[in-house]
C-alpha positions as CSV (number, residue, x, y, z in Angstrom):
1,M,11.2,-5.1,-26.4
2,K,10.1,-4.5,-22.8
3,S,11.8,-1.9,-20.7
4,Q,13.4,-3.2,-17.5
5,T,13.2,0.1,-15.8
6,T,11.4,0.2,-12.5
7,R,8.8,2.9,-12.1
8,L,6.8,4.2,-9.2
9,V,3.7,6.2,-9.8
10,L,1.5,7.6,-7.1
11,G,-2.1,8.9,-7.5
12,F,-4.2,10.5,-4.9
13,Y,-8.0,10.1,-5.0
14,R,-10.8,11.5,-2.8
15,S,-12.7,8.2,-2.6
16,E,-11.8,4.6,-2.5
17,E,-14.1,3.9,-5.4
18,H,-12.2,6.2,-7.7
19,A,-8.9,4.6,-6.7
20,E,-10.3,1.2,-7.4
21,E,-11.5,2.3,-10.8
22,A,-8.1,3.8,-11.6
23,L,-6.4,0.5,-10.5
24,R,-8.7,-1.5,-12.8
25,E,-7.8,0.8,-15.7
26,V,-4.0,0.4,-14.9
27,R,-4.5,-3.4,-14.9
28,R,-6.3,-3.2,-18.3
29,N,-3.1,-1.5,-19.6
30,N,-1.0,-4.6,-18.6
31,I,0.6,-3.0,-15.5
32,R,0.3,-5.9,-13.2
33,R,2.4,-5.0,-10.2
34,S,0.0,-2.3,-8.9
35,A,-2.1,-1.7,-5.8
36,A,-4.4,0.9,-4.2
37,V,-3.8,1.9,-0.6
38,H,-6.6,3.3,1.5
39,R,-6.8,4.5,5.1
40,N,-9.9,3.2,6.9
41,T,-11.8,5.4,9.4
42,D,-10.1,3.6,12.3
43,G,-6.7,4.5,10.9
44,S,-5.7,1.1,9.6
45,L,-4.4,0.7,6.0
46,K,-6.3,-1.3,3.5
47,I,-4.3,-2.5,0.4
48,S,-6.4,-3.5,-2.6
49,H,-5.1,-5.6,-5.4
50,S,-7.4,-5.7,-8.4
51,G,-7.1,-9.4,-8.9
52,L,-5.2,-11.8,-6.7
53,G,-3.7,-10.4,-3.6
54,P,-0.3,-11.6,-2.1
55,G,-1.9,-14.2,0.1
56,H,-4.0,-15.6,-2.7
57,R,-1.0,-15.6,-5.1
58,A,1.0,-17.6,-2.5
59,V,-1.8,-20.2,-2.1
60,F,-2.2,-20.4,-5.9
61,S,1.6,-20.9,-6.3
62,L,1.6,-23.7,-3.7
63,V,-1.2,-25.5,-5.4
64,V,0.4,-25.2,-8.8
65,A,3.8,-26.5,-7.3
66,C,2.0,-29.5,-5.8
67,I,0.4,-30.5,-9.1
């Protein structure tokens, strides 16, 4: 039986590559609602989804709904 408890886990990594590697490992362990957040040199935030991002998921949902 799956637990319905919501959890928030934060991890801090020195490089974007290490964060992406950790995100891929989390996804391999079936934790799908996860993302890596990285601040670019210009100060903007970059949100990485290992797999489909929110925009791609929305487009995919629209396509499936039309079929």
